[in-house]
Every structure is written in structure tokens, then in C-alpha cells.
C-alpha positions in Angstrom: -16.8 12.5 8.5 -16.0 11.1 12.0 -12.7 12.3 13.7 -10.6 11.2 16.6 -7.3 12.5 18.1 -4.2 11.3 16.3 -2.0 8.8 18.1 1.7 9.7 18.6 4.6 7.2 18.7 8.2 8.2 19.5 11.6 6.7 19.4 15.0 8.4 19.9 15.2 8.8 16.1 11.7 9.2 14.7 8.2 10.5 15.6 5.0 9.2 14.1 1.4 10.3 14.1 -1.5 8.0 13.0 -5.0 9.1 12.3 -7.6 6.6 13.5 -9.7 7.7 10.5 -8.5 5.0 8.1 -5.7 4.0 10.5 -3.6 6.3 8.3 0.1 7.1 8.9 -0.2 10.9 8.8 3.2 12.2 9.9 6.7 10.9 10.0 9.5 13.1 11.3 13.2 12.6 11.9 14.9 13.6 15.2 15.4 17.2 13.9 11.6 17.5 13.3 11.9 17.4 9.5 8.8 16.0 7.7 9.5 12.8 5.6 5.8 12.2 4.7 3.6 14.2 2.4 1.2 16.6 4.3 -2.0 15.7 2.5 -2.6 19.2 1.0 -6.2 18.7 -0.5 -5.5 21.1 -3.3 -2.9 18.5 -4.6 -3.9 15.2 -3.1 -5.6 14.7 0.3 -4.0 11.3 1.0 -1.0 10.8 3.1 -0.6 7.0 3.5 -4.1 5.5 3.0 -4.8 1.8 3.7 -6.4 0.1 0.7 -9.1 -2.5 1.5 -11.0 -4.6 0.5 -9.8 -3.8 -3.1 -6.7 -2.2 -4.6 -7.3 0.0 -7.6 -10.4 0.4 -9.7 -13.2 -2.0 -10.6 -14.5 -2.3 -14.2 -17.6 -0.1 -14.2 -17.1 0.6 -10.5 -18.7 -2.8 -9.6 -17.8 -6.4 -8.9 -19.7 -9.6 -9.1 -19.8 -12.2 -6.3 -21.9 -15.2 -7.3 -25.4 -14.0 -8.3 -24.9 -10.5 -6.7 -23.3 -7.3 -7.8 -21.8 -4.6 -5.6 -20.4 -1.1 -6.1 -17.0 -0.1 -4.6 -15.0 3.0 -5.3 -11.3 2.8 -6.1 -9.2 1.3 -3.3 -12.2 0.4 -1.2 -13.7 1.8 2.0 -11.2 1.3 4.8 -9.5 4.7 4.3 -12.8 6.5 5.1 -13.7 4.4 8.2 -12.9 5.3 11.8 -10.9 2.5 13.4 -11.0 1.7 17.1 -7.8 2.3 19.0 -7.2 -1.1 20.7 -3.8 -0.3 22.1 -1.6 2.7 22.3 1.9 3.0 23.9 4.9 5.2 23.3 6.2 2.9 20.6 3.2 0.8 19.4 -0.4 1.3 18.4 -3.1 -1.2 17.3 -6.2 -0.2 15.3 -9.2 -2.3 14.5 -12.1 -2.1 12.0 -14.9 -4.7 11.8 -17.8 -5.1 9.5 -20.9 -3.1 10.0 -24.2 -2.5 8.2 -22.6 0.0 5.8 -19.7 -2.3 4.8 -21.9 -5.4 4.5 -24.1 -3.6 2.0 -21.1 -3.3 -0.4 -18.8 -6.1 0.8 -20.8 -9.1 2.3 -18.1 -10.5 4.5 -17.7 -10.4 8.3 -14.1 -9.3 8.6 -11.8 -7.9 11.2 -9.0 -5.6 10.0 -6.2 -4.9 12.4 -3.4 -2.5 11.6 -0.4 -2.3 13.9 2.3 0.4 14.0 5.6 -0.4 15.9 8.4 2.1 16.1 11.9 1.2 17.1 14.9 3.4 16.5 14.9 4.5 12.8 12.4 1.8 11.7 8.6 2.0 11.6 6.9 -1.4 11.0 3.3 -1.6 9.7 1.3 -4.7 9.5 -2.3 -5.4 8.4 -4.1 -8.5 9.4 -7.4 -9.5 7.8 -9.5 -11.9 9.9 -12.4 -13.9 8.6 -15.0 -13.7 11.3 -17.8 -15.3 9.2 -18.7 -18.8 8.3 -17.7 -18.8 4.6 -14.4 -18.1 2.9 -13.6 -14.4 2.7 -12.0 -12.8 -0.4 -10.1 -9.5 -0.4 -7.2 -7.4 -1.5 -5.1 -5.1 0.7 -2.4 -2.5 0.1 -0.2 0.2 1.6 0.1 3.7 0.0 2.6 5.9 1.8 3.5 9.2 0.2 7.0 10.5 0.9 8.3 14.0 0.3 9.9 14.6 -3.1 12.3 16.2 -2.5 13.1 14.9 0.9 14.0 17.7 3.4 17.8 17.2 3.2 18.7 20.1 0.9 19.0 18.1 -2.3 17.2 19.1 -5.5 14.1 17.2 -6.6 15.9 16.1 -9.8 18.6 14.3 -7.9 16.1 11.8 -6.3 15.9 8.2 -7.4 14.8 4.7 -6.3 17.3 1.9 -6.0 16.1 -1.6 -5.8 18.0 -4.3 -3.9 18.1 -6.5 -7.0 18.1 -5.9 -10.7 14.5 -5.4 -12.0 14.5 -6.4 -15.7 10.9 -7.6 -16.0 8.4 -5.4 -17.9 6.0 -3.2 -16.0 2.2 -2.7 -16.3 0.1 0.4 -16.8 -3.5 1.5 -16.4 -5.9 2.8 -19.1 -7.9 6.0 -18.8 -10.5 4.2 -16.6 -7.9 3.0 -14.2 -8.0 -0.6 -15.4 -4.9 -2.8 -16.0 -3.9 -2.8 -19.6 -3.0 -6.2 -21.1 0.4 -5.3 -22.6 3.6 -5.3 -20.7 5.9 -2.3 -21.2 9.7 -2.1 -21.0 10.8 -1.2 -17.5 12.2 2.2 -16.8 14.5 0.7 -14.3 18.1 0.5 -15.4 19.6 -2.5 -13.6 18.6 -1.5 -10.1 18.1 2.2 -10.5 15.0 4.3 -11.3 15.8 8.0 -11.7 12.6 9.9 -10.7 11.1 12.2 -13.4 7.6 13.6 -13.7 7.3 12.1 -17.2 7.3 8.6 -15.7 3.9 9.3 -14.3 2.1 10.9 -17.2 0.3 7.6 -17.6 -0.5 7.3 -13.9 1.0 4.6 -11.7 4.0 2.3 -12.6 3.1 -1.3 -11.6 5.6 -4.0 -10.9 4.0 -7.5 -10.9 7.2 -9.6 -11.3 9.4 -8.3 -8.6 12.7 -9.7 -7.5 13.6 -7.2 -4.8 12.0 -7.3 -1.4 13.1 -3.8 -0.5 14.3 -0.6 -2.1 15.8 2.7 -1.0 14.5 6.2 -1.9 16.5 9.4 -1.7 19.0 11.6 -3.5 22.7 11.6 -4.5 23.7 12.7 -0.9 22.0 12.8 2.4 19.8 10.3 4.3 17.7 7.8 2.3 14.5 5.9 3.2 14.4 2.1 2.9 11.0 0.6 2.2 10.8 -3.2 2.7 7.8 -5.3 1.5 8.7 -8.9 2.3 5.4 -10.5 1.1 3.9 -8.1 -1.5 3.3 -9.6 -5.0 2.8 -6.1 -6.5 4.4 -2.7 -6.1 3.1 0.6 -7.3 5.0 3.9 -7.7 2.9 7.0 -8.2 2.7 10.7 -8.1 0.8 13.5 -9.8 3.4 15.0 -12.2 4.9 18.0 -10.5 3.5 17.2 -7.1 6.0 17.2 -4.2 5.5 13.5 -3.2 6.3 10.0 -4.4 4.1 7.1 -3.3 5.8 3.7 -2.8 3.0 1.2 -2.5 3.3 -2.6 -1.7 0.1 -4.3 -2.7 -1.7 -7.6 -2.3 -4.0 -6.9 -5.2 -4.3 -4.8 -8.4 -7.0 -3.0 -10.5 -9.3 -5.0 -12.7 -7.8 -5.9 -16.0 -9.4 -4.3 -19.1 -12.4 -6.4 -20.1 -12.5 -8.3 -16.8 -16.1 -9.6 -16.0 -15.4 -12.6 -13.9 -16.4 -13.3 -10.3 -14.6 -11.4 -7.6 -13.0 -14.6 -6.4 -11.2 -14.8 -9.8 -10.0 -11.2 -9.8 -6.2 -10.9 -10.1 -4.6 -10.3 -6.8 -7.6 -11.3 -4.7 -6.8 -13.8 -1.9 -9.0 -16.1 0.1 -9.1 -16.5 3.9 -10.9 -19.5 5.3 -13.4 -19.2 8.1 -11.7 -18.5 11.4 -8.4 -17.9 9.7 -6.4 -14.7 9.0 -4.0 -13.2 6.5 -1.2 -10.8 7.4 1.0 -8.5 5.4 3.6 -6.1 6.4 6.0 -3.4 5.4 8.8 -1.4 7.0 10.0 2.1 6.6 13.6 2.9 7.8 15.5 6.1 7.8 19.1 5.3 6.8 
């Protein structure tokens, strides 16, 4: 797999490293050098904060249909395994770019540009992903962020004291996946009490928790004492929370897209969460990570 040196960003409060392979946020440290991000131990889970494109989640049978043609794509798409070009790199900002090539066109027949920008200021890291349609026909895609934070955070609080607090009450039911990674049709009572979700491994025995009727545009993650992390997702219609039970990380994942529903056999353009981008236009989504 191709490699390239990681890009480092620094402010007076945080330091960040980004791997051009996948344009993946790969370390996030506070001013004391404490790691806030999962380290990607492959014996547990090799990801750190992969970028999901051009799909989020799994496809029914591992394939999708686009008009008369059918294509195979693995879960979450190919961007996380592609080497991005480093377009810009300063002390506090970096811009990465991926464009279609023969390999991507064989599985995803759209001429796209995918730009990912990281900007660090004080205690806030801003991430944005912009999907550009460089072809002559409408482009269809999904995109998502997948950062994995340490659980417990490195502030001397036990794992069992960690929770997620939403900005607004979240009463809507949640969604779950089946054993094939497909979206089950039923809606399940939310484990959130008012605004609070106490983190326990049992929550994730059935894989990811999916919110598809969100009121909050941000949340905080942390423990009953010590610094917390605010994650803001101003435009994401879906949010996933995931870990492997017992693993020392929690993923907080704003998505523009979701896995195929059970039984879905429609065209890719009708897949839930897929958006269209007209020729010559672009779509942009963003999130922010702030150490409080």
C-alpha cells in the first residue's frame, strides 16, 4: 500500500497529524501531549478516523446497481485506502485531494474530486470534505467521518464514568444493522435519556447505534470530571456511535449516507442517504472537534 509522510498541524493547545493515505486524521494530542485519538492498533481495529466515500456502510450483496450496470464496493468505499495528494500544508492548515483514476472508475463510474481540509485554531480542529463533480453527468455519492476517540480519555477517570451528552433531548428511536451490516427496518427505543447516553459495552453488542432523526447539531463526550470533547456536525443527517465491545475507543461518526436497508434492490440513485451533485457543482460537509 502506498505511503507518504504524515502532515503535522499545531496550535498553542493541540497538535494534529494527518496521514495522506485516506486523508486520515491519525493523531490528536492536547498541549500536555496526551493522546485523545485511538492509535489504530490492528489487533483491535486498524482505523483511526477513516473518511467514508463514496458510500457509507455496507451494500446488499456487496454490490450496487446504477442503470443497467452493477458494481462491487466494500463497506465504506475506497477513499480510506487511496493516497491523497497534499495540495497545501502550513502550520495550522492542510488540504488533501483525490481524483478519479482507472481503478476508481472501474467500481464507481464518476469523475470526482474529493478535497479534505483540516484547519486547527486553538482548541478546535475543523474538518471539511468537498465532493466535486468533474464529469458531464450528475454524480451520486455518500460521505462520512469516522473519528475514534480514546475511551477512557487520558484524564484519569475510569472508563465506566464516560458518557455522551447531546445539546438537545433526543427522543426519536434509533436504527440498527443486521448480521450482514444492512439497515434493519424496525425503529428501536433510544438508549438516550433526555440528552444523556451513558456509555456501556452492551450498547454495541449489535454493532453501531444509528441516529437518523437528530435534533442536536453537536454533542460532548467525556467523563464526570476533567476535560471533554465537543463534536459538532452542522449538516449531517445521520450520526453513528460505534465501538467493538471492550475496545478502548468510541467512534462518533457524522454521516451523509447510511447502509443499504434490508431487501434494498433499487438503483444507487435511490439508495437512502445518497445525494446528487450536478455537473460542475460541488457538495461540502464539515465537522469540528473541540477540546473543552
